[in-house]
Structures are given as C-alpha cells and as structure tokens.
C-alpha positions as CSV (number, residue, x, y, z in Angstrom):
1,P,-17.8,-34.5,-22.0
2,V,-20.4,-32.0,-21.2
3,G,-19.6,-29.0,-18.9
4,L,-22.7,-27.9,-17.1
5,D,-24.0,-24.4,-17.4
6,P,-27.4,-22.8,-18.4
7,A,-26.7,-23.5,-22.0
8,H,-25.5,-27.1,-21.3
9,P,-28.1,-28.6,-18.9
10,F,-27.6,-31.9,-17.2
11,P,-27.8,-34.6,-20.0
12,Q,-30.3,-37.3,-20.4
13,V,-28.9,-40.4,-18.7
14,A,-30.2,-43.7,-20.0
15,N,-31.0,-46.7,-17.7
16,K,-27.9,-48.4,-16.4
17,S,-25.6,-46.5,-18.7
18,L,-22.1,-45.8,-17.4
19,H,-21.0,-42.1,-16.8
20,F,-18.4,-40.2,-15.0
21,I,-18.9,-37.0,-13.0
22,A,-16.0,-34.6,-12.4
23,R,-15.4,-31.5,-10.5
24,L,-12.9,-29.2,-12.3
25,S,-10.6,-26.5,-11.1
26,G,-10.5,-22.9,-12.4
27,K,-12.5,-21.5,-15.2
28,D,-13.2,-22.6,-18.8
29,A,-11.8,-20.9,-22.0
30,F,-14.6,-18.3,-21.8
31,G,-13.9,-17.4,-18.2
32,R,-16.9,-19.1,-16.9
33,D,-16.9,-20.8,-13.5
34,N,-18.6,-24.1,-14.6
35,R,-16.9,-26.7,-12.4
36,I,-19.1,-29.8,-13.0
37,A,-18.8,-32.0,-16.1
38,I,-20.4,-35.3,-17.1
39,V,-18.6,-37.8,-19.3
40,K,-20.8,-40.5,-21.0
41,V,-19.0,-43.8,-21.7
42,P,-20.3,-45.3,-25.0
43,R,-21.9,-48.7,-24.6
44,V,-20.0,-50.0,-27.6
45,L,-16.6,-49.7,-25.9
46,P,-15.3,-52.9,-24.3
47,R,-15.4,-52.8,-20.5
48,V,-12.5,-55.2,-20.1
49,I,-9.2,-54.7,-22.1
50,K,-6.6,-57.4,-22.5
51,L,-3.1,-56.1,-22.2
52,P,-0.4,-57.1,-24.7
53,A,1.9,-59.8,-23.5
54,N,5.0,-57.6,-23.8
55,I,3.8,-55.3,-21.0
56,S,2.4,-58.0,-18.8
57,D,5.5,-60.3,-18.4
58,G,3.8,-62.9,-20.6
59,R,0.9,-63.4,-18.2
60,Q,-2.7,-62.7,-18.9
61,A,-3.5,-59.2,-17.6
62,F,-6.5,-57.1,-18.0
63,A,-7.5,-53.5,-17.4
64,L,-11.0,-52.1,-16.8
65,L,-12.1,-49.4,-19.2
66,T,-13.1,-47.3,-16.2
67,S,-9.4,-47.5,-15.0
68,V,-8.2,-46.3,-18.4
69,I,-10.7,-43.4,-18.4
70,R,-9.8,-42.5,-14.8
71,A,-6.1,-42.3,-15.6
72,H,-6.7,-40.0,-18.6
73,L,-9.7,-38.1,-17.4
74,E,-7.8,-34.7,-17.3
75,D,-6.9,-35.2,-21.0
76,L,-10.6,-34.5,-21.7
77,F,-10.4,-31.0,-20.1
78,P,-7.2,-29.2,-21.4
79,G,-5.9,-26.6,-19.1
80,R,-8.0,-27.7,-16.1
81,K,-7.4,-30.1,-13.3
82,V,-9.8,-32.8,-12.1
83,E,-10.2,-32.2,-8.4
84,A,-12.7,-35.0,-7.7
85,F,-14.6,-37.6,-9.8
86,S,-16.7,-40.7,-9.6
87,Q,-18.2,-43.2,-12.0
88,F,-22.0,-43.5,-11.7
89,R,-25.0,-45.1,-13.1
90,V,-28.7,-44.7,-12.5
91,T,-31.3,-47.5,-12.5
92,R,-34.7,-46.4,-13.9
93,D,-38.2,-47.9,-13.7
94,S,-38.4,-49.8,-17.0
95,D,-41.9,-51.1,-16.7
96,L,-44.0,-50.0,-19.6
97,E,-46.9,-48.1,-18.0
98,V,-49.9,-48.8,-20.3
99,D,-53.5,-48.7,-19.2
100,E,-54.7,-51.7,-21.3
101,E,-58.3,-50.7,-20.9
102,E,-57.7,-47.2,-22.4
103,F,-56.1,-48.5,-25.7
104,A,-57.9,-50.2,-28.5
105,N,-54.6,-51.8,-29.7
106,L,-52.2,-52.9,-27.0
107,R,-49.4,-53.5,-29.5
108,H,-49.5,-50.0,-30.8
109,A,-49.5,-48.5,-27.3
110,L,-46.5,-50.6,-26.2
111,R,-44.6,-49.9,-29.4
112,S,-44.7,-46.2,-28.6
113,G,-43.7,-46.8,-25.0
114,L,-40.5,-48.7,-26.0
115,T,-39.0,-45.5,-27.3
116,T,-39.0,-43.9,-23.8
117,R,-38.5,-46.9,-21.5
118,H,-34.7,-46.2,-21.0
119,F,-35.6,-42.8,-19.5
120,G,-38.2,-43.8,-16.9
121,R,-38.3,-42.6,-13.3
122,A,-35.0,-43.0,-11.5
123,V,-35.1,-45.4,-8.6
124,R,-31.4,-46.0,-7.7
125,L,-28.1,-44.3,-8.0
126,E,-24.8,-46.1,-7.8
127,V,-21.4,-44.4,-7.3
128,V,-18.0,-45.7,-6.3
129,N,-17.4,-45.7,-2.5
130,S,-14.8,-42.9,-2.8
131,C,-17.3,-40.5,-4.4
132,P,-17.2,-37.1,-2.6
133,A,-20.4,-36.2,-0.8
134,E,-20.7,-33.0,-2.8
135,L,-20.9,-35.0,-6.1
136,S,-23.3,-37.7,-4.9
137,E,-25.6,-35.1,-3.4
138,F,-25.5,-33.2,-6.7
139,L,-26.5,-36.4,-8.6
140,L,-29.3,-37.2,-6.1
141,E,-30.7,-33.7,-6.7
142,Q,-30.5,-34.1,-10.5
143,F,-32.3,-37.4,-10.4
144,R,-34.8,-36.3,-7.7
145,L,-33.8,-39.2,-5.5
146,P,-33.7,-39.5,-1.6
147,N,-30.5,-40.4,0.2
148,A,-31.8,-43.9,0.7
149,A,-31.6,-44.5,-3.1
150,L,-27.8,-43.9,-3.0
151,Y,-25.5,-47.0,-3.2
152,R,-21.8,-46.7,-2.7
153,V,-20.1,-49.6,-4.6
154,N,-16.6,-51.0,-3.8
155,G,-15.5,-51.7,-7.3
156,P,-17.1,-51.4,-10.8
157,V,-20.7,-50.2,-10.7
158,N,-21.7,-52.8,-13.3
159,L,-20.3,-56.3,-12.5
160,V,-22.3,-57.9,-15.3
161,R,-19.9,-56.4,-17.9
162,L,-17.1,-58.5,-16.3
163,N,-18.5,-61.3,-18.4
164,E,-16.2,-60.0,-21.1
165,L,-13.3,-61.3,-18.9
166,I,-14.5,-64.8,-19.4
167,D,-14.5,-64.5,-23.2
168,Q,-11.0,-63.1,-23.3
169,T,-9.3,-65.4,-20.8
170,D,-7.3,-68.3,-22.1
171,A,-8.0,-70.8,-19.3
172,P,-9.5,-74.0,-20.7
173,G,-9.2,-75.8,-17.4
174,M,-11.6,-73.3,-15.8
175,R,-14.3,-73.7,-18.4
176,F,-17.1,-76.2,-18.6
177,K,-16.5,-79.0,-21.0
178,P,-18.7,-78.7,-24.2
179,F,-22.0,-80.4,-23.8
180,E,-24.4,-81.3,-26.6
181,P,-28.0,-82.2,-25.6
182,A,-29.0,-85.7,-26.7
183,W,-31.7,-86.6,-29.2
184,P,-34.0,-89.1,-27.5
185,T,-33.4,-91.7,-30.2
186,G,-34.8,-94.7,-28.2
187,R,-38.2,-92.9,-27.7
188,L,-38.3,-90.8,-30.8
189,P,-36.4,-92.3,-33.7
190,R,-34.8,-89.7,-36.0
191,H,-36.4,-89.1,-39.5
192,K,-39.6,-90.9,-38.5
193,S,-43.0,-89.3,-38.1
194,I,-43.5,-87.8,-34.7
195,F,-47.2,-87.9,-35.2
196,E,-47.1,-91.7,-35.6
197,R,-44.9,-92.1,-32.6
198,L,-47.2,-90.0,-30.4
199,K,-50.2,-92.2,-31.4
200,K,-48.5,-95.0,-29.4
201,A,-47.3,-93.1,-26.3
202,D,-46.4,-89.7,-24.9
203,V,-42.7,-88.5,-25.0
204,L,-41.2,-86.7,-22.1
205,L,-38.2,-84.4,-22.8
206,H,-35.8,-83.3,-20.1
207,H,-33.9,-80.1,-21.2
208,P,-31.1,-79.2,-21.5
209,F,-29.9,-82.8,-21.1
210,E,-32.2,-83.8,-24.0
211,S,-32.4,-81.7,-27.1
212,F,-35.2,-79.1,-27.8
213,E,-34.9,-80.0,-31.4
214,P,-37.8,-82.6,-31.3
215,V,-40.2,-79.7,-30.5
216,V,-38.9,-77.8,-33.6
217,A,-39.2,-81.0,-35.6
218,L,-42.8,-81.6,-34.6
219,L,-43.7,-78.1,-35.7
220,R,-41.7,-78.5,-38.9
221,E,-43.6,-81.8,-39.6
222,A,-46.9,-80.0,-39.0
223,V,-46.0,-77.2,-41.4
224,D,-45.1,-79.7,-44.2
225,D,-48.0,-82.1,-43.6
226,P,-51.0,-81.2,-45.9
227,D,-53.3,-83.0,-43.4
228,V,-52.5,-80.5,-40.6
229,L,-55.3,-77.9,-40.5
230,S,-54.4,-75.6,-37.7
231,I,-51.6,-74.7,-35.3
232,K,-51.9,-72.8,-32.1
233,Q,-49.0,-71.6,-29.9
234,T,-48.4,-69.4,-26.9
235,I,-45.3,-67.1,-27.2
236,Y,-43.9,-65.6,-24.0
237,R,-40.1,-65.4,-24.4
238,T,-38.6,-66.3,-27.7
239,D,-35.5,-65.2,-29.6
240,A,-35.2,-62.4,-32.1
241,K,-34.2,-65.0,-34.6
242,S,-36.4,-68.0,-34.1
243,E,-37.0,-71.0,-36.3
244,L,-40.2,-71.7,-34.4
245,M,-41.6,-68.3,-35.3
246,D,-40.4,-68.7,-38.9
247,L,-42.3,-72.0,-39.1
248,L,-45.5,-70.4,-37.8
249,I,-45.2,-67.8,-40.5
250,E,-44.6,-70.4,-43.2
251,A,-47.6,-72.4,-42.0
252,A,-49.8,-69.3,-42.4
253,R,-48.4,-68.7,-45.9
254,R,-49.3,-72.3,-46.8
255,G,-52.9,-71.6,-45.8
256,K,-53.1,-73.3,-42.5
257,E,-55.0,-71.7,-39.7
258,V,-52.4,-70.3,-37.3
259,M,-53.2,-68.7,-34.0
260,A,-50.5,-67.1,-31.9
261,V,-51.1,-65.9,-28.3
262,V,-48.3,-63.4,-28.0
263,E,-47.5,-61.9,-24.6
264,L,-46.5,-58.4,-25.4
265,K,-45.7,-57.5,-21.8
266,A,-43.0,-60.2,-21.2
267,R,-40.5,-57.8,-19.6
268,F,-37.6,-56.8,-21.8
269,D,-38.9,-59.1,-24.6
270,E,-41.6,-56.7,-25.6
271,E,-39.9,-55.4,-28.7
272,A,-39.0,-58.9,-30.0
273,N,-42.6,-60.1,-29.4
274,I,-44.1,-57.0,-31.0
275,N,-42.0,-57.6,-34.1
276,W,-43.0,-61.2,-34.3
277,A,-46.7,-60.3,-33.8
278,E,-46.5,-57.8,-36.7
279,R,-44.8,-60.4,-39.0
280,L,-47.4,-63.0,-38.2
281,E,-50.3,-60.7,-38.8
282,A,-48.8,-59.7,-42.1
283,V,-49.2,-63.2,-43.4
284,G,-52.7,-63.7,-42.1
285,A,-52.1,-65.5,-38.8
286,Q,-54.6,-64.8,-36.0
287,V,-52.7,-62.9,-33.3
288,V,-54.1,-62.2,-29.9
289,Y,-52.5,-60.7,-26.9
290,G,-54.1,-62.7,-24.1
291,I,-56.4,-61.2,-21.5
292,V,-56.3,-57.6,-20.4
293,G,-54.7,-57.4,-16.9
294,Y,-53.2,-61.0,-17.1
295,K,-49.9,-62.1,-18.5
296,T,-50.1,-65.3,-20.6
297,H,-47.3,-67.4,-19.1
298,A,-48.6,-70.9,-20.1
299,K,-46.4,-72.8,-22.6
300,L,-48.6,-74.6,-25.1
301,L,-48.4,-75.8,-28.7
302,L,-51.5,-77.5,-30.2
303,I,-51.8,-79.0,-33.7
304,M,-55.0,-80.2,-35.3
305,R,-54.6,-82.9,-37.9
306,R,-57.1,-84.6,-40.2
307,E,-56.8,-88.4,-40.1
308,G,-59.2,-90.1,-42.4
309,T,-62.7,-89.0,-41.4
310,K,-61.6,-87.8,-37.9
311,L,-59.7,-84.9,-36.4
312,R,-56.9,-85.6,-33.9
313,R,-55.0,-83.2,-31.7
314,Y,-51.3,-83.3,-30.9
315,G,-49.7,-81.0,-28.4
316,H,-46.6,-79.9,-26.5
317,L,-46.8,-78.7,-22.9
318,S,-43.8,-77.3,-21.2
319,T,-42.5,-75.7,-18.0
320,G,-40.2,-73.5,-20.1
321,N,-40.3,-71.1,-23.0
322,Y,-40.3,-71.7,-26.7
323,N,-36.7,-70.5,-27.1
324,P,-34.1,-73.0,-28.4
325,K,-31.3,-70.9,-27.1
326,T,-32.4,-70.9,-23.4
327,A,-33.4,-74.6,-23.8
328,R,-29.7,-75.3,-23.8
329,L,-29.2,-73.3,-20.6
330,Y,-32.3,-73.9,-18.5
331,T,-33.6,-77.1,-16.9
332,D,-37.1,-77.7,-18.1
333,L,-39.6,-80.5,-18.8
334,G,-41.7,-80.8,-21.9
335,L,-44.4,-83.3,-22.9
336,L,-45.2,-84.3,-26.5
337,T,-48.6,-85.9,-26.4
338,A,-51.7,-87.0,-28.4
339,D,-53.6,-87.6,-25.2
340,A,-57.3,-86.7,-26.0
341,D,-58.0,-85.2,-22.6
342,L,-54.8,-83.0,-22.3
343,T,-55.0,-81.8,-25.9
344,A,-58.8,-81.0,-25.4
345,D,-57.9,-79.0,-22.3
346,A,-55.2,-77.1,-24.2
347,D,-57.7,-76.3,-26.9
348,S,-60.0,-75.0,-24.2
349,V,-57.3,-72.7,-23.0
350,F,-56.7,-71.3,-26.5
351,R,-60.4,-70.7,-27.0
352,Q,-60.6,-69.0,-23.6
353,L,-57.8,-66.7,-24.6
354,A,-59.3,-65.9,-28.0
355,S,-63.0,-65.7,-27.3
356,L,-63.1,-64.6,-23.7
357,G,-65.9,-67.0,-22.9
358,K,-66.9,-68.4,-19.5
359,F,-64.4,-70.7,-17.8
360,K,-65.2,-74.4,-18.2
361,A,-63.4,-76.8,-15.8
362,P,-60.8,-78.8,-17.8
363,R,-60.7,-82.5,-17.7
364,R,-57.1,-82.8,-16.3
365,M,-55.3,-79.5,-16.5
366,Q,-55.3,-76.9,-13.7
367,V,-55.5,-73.4,-15.1
368,A,-54.6,-70.1,-13.3
369,P,-56.2,-67.9,-12.3
370,F,-59.2,-70.2,-12.1
371,N,-58.6,-73.5,-10.4
372,M,-54.8,-74.1,-10.0
373,H,-54.4,-72.4,-6.6
374,S,-57.4,-74.2,-5.1
375,R,-56.3,-77.5,-6.5
376,M,-52.8,-77.2,-5.0
377,M,-54.5,-76.3,-1.6
378,E,-56.7,-79.4,-1.8
379,L,-53.7,-81.6,-2.4
380,L,-51.8,-80.1,0.5
381,A,-54.9,-80.7,2.7
382,Q,-55.1,-84.3,1.5
383,V,-51.5,-84.9,2.5
384,E,-52.1,-83.1,5.8
385,N,-55.2,-85.3,6.6
386,A,-53.3,-88.5,5.7
387,A,-50.4,-87.5,8.0
388,R,-52.9,-86.7,10.9
389,A,-54.5,-90.1,10.3
390,G,-51.1,-91.8,10.9
391,Y,-49.8,-92.4,7.4
392,K,-46.0,-92.3,7.9
393,K,-45.0,-91.7,4.3
394,A,-47.0,-88.6,3.7
395,R,-44.9,-86.4,1.5
396,V,-44.7,-83.2,-0.4
397,V,-41.9,-82.3,-2.8
398,V,-42.1,-79.0,-4.7
399,K,-39.5,-77.7,-7.2
400,I,-40.1,-74.1,-8.2
401,N,-38.4,-70.8,-8.8
402,A,-40.1,-68.9,-6.1
403,L,-42.4,-69.4,-3.1
404,T,-44.2,-66.3,-1.8
405,D,-47.9,-67.0,-1.8
406,A,-49.1,-66.8,1.8
407,E,-52.0,-69.4,1.5
408,L,-49.7,-72.0,-0.1
409,I,-47.1,-71.4,2.6
410,H,-49.6,-72.0,5.3
411,G,-50.8,-75.1,3.5
412,L,-47.2,-76.4,3.5
413,L,-46.8,-75.6,7.2
414,R,-50.0,-77.4,8.2
415,A,-49.0,-80.5,6.3
416,A,-45.6,-80.5,7.9
417,Q,-47.0,-79.9,11.4
418,A,-49.3,-82.8,10.9
419,G,-46.3,-85.0,10.3
420,A,-45.7,-85.0,6.5
421,K,-42.2,-84.6,5.2
422,V,-41.9,-81.5,3.1
423,D,-39.0,-80.9,0.7
424,L,-38.8,-77.7,-1.2
425,I,-36.3,-77.0,-4.0
426,V,-36.6,-73.3,-4.5
427,R,-34.2,-71.5,-6.8
428,G,-35.0,-68.0,-5.8
429,A,-37.2,-66.1,-3.3
430,C,-38.7,-68.3,-0.5
431,M,-40.8,-66.7,2.3
432,L,-41.2,-69.9,4.3
433,P,-38.6,-70.1,7.1
434,P,-37.7,-73.8,7.5
435,G,-36.4,-75.5,10.6
436,L,-38.3,-73.4,13.2
437,P,-39.0,-75.7,16.2
438,G,-42.7,-76.7,16.4
439,V,-43.5,-74.7,13.3
440,S,-41.5,-75.8,10.3
441,D,-38.9,-78.3,11.6
442,N,-40.3,-80.9,9.2
443,I,-39.5,-78.7,6.2
444,V,-36.2,-78.6,4.3
445,V,-35.7,-75.8,1.7
446,R,-32.8,-76.1,-0.6
447,S,-31.7,-74.4,-3.9
448,V,-29.4,-75.7,-6.6
449,V,-27.1,-73.3,-8.4
450,G,-25.1,-75.1,-11.0
451,R,-24.0,-74.9,-14.7
452,F,-27.6,-74.7,-15.8
453,L,-30.4,-72.4,-14.5
454,E,-33.0,-74.5,-12.7
455,H,-36.3,-73.6,-14.2
456,S,-38.6,-76.6,-14.1
457,R,-41.7,-76.5,-11.9
458,I,-42.8,-79.9,-10.3
459,C,-45.3,-80.6,-7.6
460,Y,-45.4,-84.0,-6.0
461,F,-47.9,-85.2,-3.3
462,R,-48.2,-88.6,-1.5
463,W,-51.1,-89.4,0.8
464,A,-51.4,-93.2,0.5
465,E,-49.8,-96.3,-1.0
466,G,-50.1,-97.2,-4.7
467,D,-50.5,-95.1,-7.9
468,D,-53.8,-93.8,-6.6
469,G,-52.2,-92.4,-3.5
470,E,-49.9,-89.9,-5.2
471,A,-50.0,-87.1,-7.7
472,L,-47.3,-85.3,-9.7
473,F,-47.9,-82.1,-11.7
474,L,-45.7,-80.3,-14.1
475,S,-46.4,-76.6,-14.4
476,S,-45.5,-73.2,-15.9
477,A,-46.3,-71.5,-12.6
478,D,-44.3,-70.6,-9.5
479,W,-46.0,-70.6,-6.1
480,M,-46.5,-66.8,-6.2
481,S,-49.7,-64.9,-5.9
482,R,-49.0,-63.2,-9.2
483,N,-48.7,-66.5,-11.0
484,M,-51.8,-68.0,-9.3
485,F,-54.1,-65.0,-9.7
486,R,-52.7,-62.5,-12.3
487,R,-51.3,-64.8,-15.0
488,I,-52.6,-67.5,-17.4
489,E,-50.8,-70.6,-16.2
490,V,-51.3,-74.3,-16.7
491,A,-50.4,-77.4,-14.6
492,W,-51.0,-80.9,-15.8
493,P,-50.8,-84.3,-14.1
494,V,-48.3,-86.9,-15.2
495,L,-50.6,-90.0,-15.1
496,D,-48.4,-92.5,-16.9
497,A,-46.7,-94.3,-14.0
498,R,-43.5,-94.8,-16.0
499,L,-43.2,-91.2,-16.9
500,R,-44.1,-90.1,-13.4
501,Q,-41.3,-92.3,-12.0
502,R,-38.9,-90.9,-14.5
503,V,-39.7,-87.3,-13.4
504,I,-39.1,-88.3,-9.8
505,D,-35.8,-90.1,-10.6
506,E,-34.4,-87.4,-12.8
507,A,-35.9,-84.1,-11.7
508,L,-36.5,-84.5,-8.0
509,Q,-34.4,-87.2,-6.3
510,P,-31.0,-86.1,-7.7
511,Y,-31.6,-82.6,-6.4
512,L,-32.5,-83.8,-2.9
513,H,-29.1,-85.6,-2.7
514,D,-26.9,-82.9,-4.4
515,T,-23.8,-82.1,-2.3
516,K,-22.0,-80.0,-4.9
517,D,-24.3,-77.3,-6.1
518,A,-26.9,-77.3,-3.4
519,W,-27.5,-74.7,-0.7
520,Q,-29.8,-75.2,2.3
521,L,-31.9,-72.4,3.8
522,G,-31.8,-71.9,7.5
523,P,-34.5,-70.5,9.9
524,D,-32.5,-67.2,10.0
525,G,-32.9,-66.7,6.2
526,R,-29.2,-67.6,5.5
527,S,-28.2,-70.3,3.0
528,V,-25.2,-72.6,3.5
529,R,-23.6,-75.0,1.2
530,I,-24.5,-78.7,1.6
531,G,-22.2,-81.6,1.8
532,D,-18.7,-82.5,0.5
533,G,-19.0,-81.6,-3.1
534,S,-19.0,-85.1,-4.5
535,I,-22.6,-85.3,-6.0
536,S,-23.9,-82.9,-8.6
537,A,-27.4,-83.5,-9.9
538,Q,-26.7,-81.7,-13.1
539,Q,-23.5,-83.5,-13.8
540,A,-25.1,-86.8,-13.1
541,L,-27.9,-86.0,-15.6
542,M,-25.3,-84.9,-18.2
543,S,-23.5,-88.2,-17.8
544,L,-26.8,-90.1,-18.1
545,Y,-27.6,-88.6,-21.4
546,T,-24.0,-88.5,-22.9
C-alpha cells in the first residue's frame, strides 16, 4: 500500500489494473495526517479462489480475491482503521498515436510506443456502487476525468477475470463436449500433394468445423518444394507462437523469395507482429507494413511455383486470420485455389502493397478502398431494379460482423422498399433499424451467438433466375466505412456453382433458421431470442463434419 503525501504522490495506475482506495482514521507513525492510501493488486494473483472442501460442506465454493482483500484490508495499516474503501480501475486510451508520415520506420516508432501504452490518457473510471462520493471525486480529480466518466459497478469491476471460475469448476455437464475439426479427406486426401489437387479444382474450407491444418500443410509443402520460387502472405493477427510464421522464416532461409505484409497496427497484436517482422527481416525476407494511413486487413497467401517451362500461382483467400488457435474458435471460410484470375488478382494486391503503383482494376476481386464499396452498391441497385421490375425472388443476404456504412444501409433500404427480401446476419453493431413500417419492414436482422464466434463475411445477391442471376462474395471486410475506405480489404466471387451452393447451404441457410442461438433485432434497437431452442446452426454443422 502507498499512503499519499507530498513524498508519496499518487501512483501510476496501469490500464485496467485493479486497485483499492482507502480512507484511514487517525495519524500515521510519524504523526502525519495522511488519510488516503492506494493498494495495488498484483495481476499475477488469481481473482477467483476455490475454497477447501472441509470448509464448504463438500460443495464447490469460491471466494473472489477482492473479498479476501476487503476482509483483511486493515491488516495492511497496523494501528489505523479503514473508514471507507472501494476497489477501482481506470481504462486508458491504448491506441498507439504515431504520425506515420513523420517516421521513416513505422516499426521503430511503434516499438517505442508500446512501452507507454498502458499509461495513456484516462477515459473511464470504474468503482463499486458503494464507493463514497469523497473517494470517487478524489479519483476523478487524480485522473482528470469529468463526472460523466464515472461508472458505479454492482459487483466486481472486471468480470472478465471470472473466466477463472470456469477453469476451476468441476461441472462436466455444463461444459461443451470436446470437438475436433475435421480434415476434408474426400476433397483433400491426406499425404497427397495439395498442389496436384488444386490443379483439378478449388477446395473450400469451413472453419472451425473443418480443420485449418490444410492451410498450414500447403505452406509446409511450398517450403519443402524446390520448385516453389516465392511465397507472399499478409499477416494481420497471428499467434506469438505460430507454425505459419516459422515456415515463412524457414522458406527465407532456404533461399525462396518471401514477402510478408505485416500490419503493425493490428490493435493489441502490435508487439507480436513487430517481433515477427524483425525475425523475418533477420533471415532476408522482404517485410512491408502496407500503406501509410490504411490498415492491411485482407487475408491472402500466394505461392509461385515453377512447373516445367511455366510458372503457376497457388493461393489461399480467407475471411479470417492466419491464426490456427482462433481458427478453432471462429467461423470463417477459406478458399485454396489455383484459379489463374484470382491468383493474378492476389498478386496485383501484393504488388500494390509493395510498390505503391497505380490501382489496376482486378479481373475478379473487389479491393478496398478502390472498388469494393462501389461494386456492392451496384449489386444492391441491380437487386432493387429487378424487384421494381416485378421479379418476386429478388433477394439480398449479408452475413457480417458490423453494418454501419450509411450508403450501404441506404442501398439495402432501397432494395427492400422496392420489394426485395433482405436478410442480414450481423454479429455486432447494426445501424439499420429493421421492421419500420414503410421503411424497413422487408428487412430482418438477426445475430447468432453460440459456441463459436461468428466471423465469416458473405454477401449474396439474386436479381434473376439461373446462375447468371445471382452473385455470392466472400470477403475480409465488414460493411463499415473504415473497412471500405480506410483499410486494404478483398472480396472475391464464388463462381463455381457447386461451391456457391455449399456456402449457401452451410453458412447462410442454417443461420436463417436457427432457433437456439439466434437473436432478432427489433425496430426499437432491442434484440430478442428467436424460437424454441430446437435448431442450432453451429451444432448442425458440427454434426455434419463429425
């Protein structure tokens, strides 16, 4: 504990770290009237403590660390009484403020910024709801915060740490059954060359129901293959320990041309990405950090291979990150392909990121911030026009994480008002109010919150009969202005009718009929549970691949 006086100023309080503030009675051992003390709770201490069976009647009982500290707080101040106290934590602005145009090397600038990010400008103060006004006002003054930044919490100020309760509880009936993602044996035989398989047809992977391991296996085969000349990959969020990154390093060591587009400003993954960038550069890989002012959020892997007298490209395009750990927890779609047009487009994106040349329209891909937004608007207008012309099956289905872009929202509204049926599966923020009479009553917005985090982005449009009357895109981008105009994103069409139908059957239709994990958004902004709990899209897909 720190008793505050001129020689003991208010301590540095790190972002979201747990502290207690106490008001003490009387004077200290030196006769000084310093009544306020701060107690820092070390992060290494467990926040949930399991009690021994002999004092809990054989039941499972737990105590919060904060309760233990509260009960023994006076023990920290011998000879004085604790008159009032509260636990508190402060949230700080953790954005790394770097003017990219002022620094010659963005990595060095961010590396220096990481040391101070936990002590950025305070933006929020949380105290328990019983905290005396005197103490909360004192804390607000110390952190230079207005009253509006004060939040009184009924319970622990950091509910996330209650995750420890899950790990310590012996309750197998309340846990999800173990699930192991399946290897797509029928489409991608084990221990056979993935290059040879992709010459015949593309392979679509649906994570986490199908394993992410084929992506790792493709890169591993590329590293071991003497005919592979170059490997290019975007890196947005990856793990601190990553076989994919180790493989890129090994490829560079073996003399292959390796280019890594590392997004250094992926929030809270900056340090891991900087470390990987330094390791890649140390073995001679070409490392670039994207475009100044734009985050590189596209997920691309491109391999150039010599086959006889020709060169052939192989690629992987994904809605999710190159992170095997989150690939077991997030729903995403990835495409392994040797398609000449798609891989040529991917190569153009990499050249754009490395050489900063003029944008050249891709053959099939849509690329933000260049043509993705305008293409989505064109497709919405096409559905709108078909509906106005009397086509009864005009349809839009979009599955994304967030919908906040005003133009895209108005495009959806116009299509719905023309008579098209619009279904939106939006996991997070949605600024379109559905169900407003005469405005959005032809739009249904739902979200699915289940065992896995919904992360795939899918855009489906129908304006006529037949394969030529529909389009389906997979994408790295949400329908937000930041994604469309301030990030490097890609969307690509699924042109193979068989794969397109599989995406519809697995990643759209089940979610439109979910009655267990689904919530429907109302015109008042409130979400309510849907159905009787009998149908879960995620459980159905787990059963499909078991």
